[in-house]
Every structure is written in C-alpha cells, then in structure tokens.
Steps between C-alpha positions, in 0.01 A plus 500: 500500500805720539819390660582706805866540405413648162282763665778647707785487241661842483358632824707583808470341843352179368472226763280203558418420859417136573479346844474153358128427525224557251365846471383761248719719276447872487652764280598789737498855381537843650268797506657790686653363821277194522540153356211307351459149360273334248463139403773419249258288294311814399814662353553463126813722464686797637578800277652844536259795500425644156266775373135412501209622293262684729128421480264795554274499809676199657575503874825671602665169600451358152804651324385376157567209268790349316523259207668189625568269207158576346304505828374830631586498874370748760774636725412594860719697734484339846659799673206715389248223579626461854541881557873473559596840365592633160663236281834555333607299197864415452731217391401290802126532452356168396175370347391155621284337229230288662273232360184485713233262374626547150498878516847660443574824687803682635572660835763773545717456807812671629712187462507126523693346789487125533317180431425373850376164631281542802373213713165524670662577838669805343167649391298687765142609449446866407433728798149620585495861397129574545342721232800733454686259271367232266692174561278295264786484248763384749568130546736567785839619614800290409792506740860406410749583772466878541308555178122529476323450171144631446334215301241611251218281360550638151192314365269667758660843442471489122147366506376754756221744404737793550750360245237385254751301297385140537153356546497376864310186387807402293727480804 
C-alpha cells in the first residue's frame, strides 16, 4: 500500500480534507476544466509524462507502453478516452500508475490536485443521464464546499469491454 503523503510530494495545491469521521480517500486529478477522483488504494505511483512506444493498431486512447522498472505498462490518455478535446503534453502532465487486480497500467491526466477524504454524506449518486451518457463507471459525485469531484470506478472502467485491458471476471 502506498502512503498518501508520498503520492503528492512535489505537486502543487496538495491538501487533505478530513471532517473527522471515517470515509474513503480519493486521489483527485484534472482533465480539462473538470476534477475527477479515483480510489487512492488503486494508485501505485505518480510520474511525469514521458515518451511512450506506440503499438500499431491500438485504439487512439492507448498512447503506447513504457518500461517501468522491467514491467511493460500500457499508458492510456483519459482526455482522449472521455472525448475532452485534443490533449497537450507539458511539464504539468502526469501519469498515474495504477494497480488493478495485479495489472499495472498508467493513465495520463492534466494534473494531480489533492488526496481527499470523503465521508459517505459527501458522496452523491451519479445523475440519471438516460442513454446519452454512460454513467456505469461513475461511483458518484463528491462535494467539498464549492468543489465537485467526479468519482470514477476505475476497476469497472478498465475492465469494460470497450477498454479491453482487464478480464472483467478478475475484478
């Protein structure tokens, strides 16, 4: 398990919100103008973006692979996956290395914000969007003062048929 404080070392605007009761910790990150959150226990490490080796015939959102200490890790760009415009890669672009059911993969995000503790009363169910938007991968919306965090079930997202990265039976 990774210590939360070590994940955010070196990143700006790091804050931990705790209202005193038990809750769940989320790593918050930005994609465009929106803020998202994933379960901190799925995060192995945070790295700066580096060049990847492109794999022929892979979906556009799979940027390629990197060699991470002897492990070949697929790198996915979440801005492309969520149709949030053309990605730009600069000094603030970050790769969150995830460990999901023993499978290591990285997701490219615009930046990492905070490690946030949310209590159950701060997490609202995802809105019903009908068939225009798939909310299967959302666990809810986290609210902290004026901030709203889109909480992603990263296990479900990575094991979905459209991603094809993890056998859904393993999750």
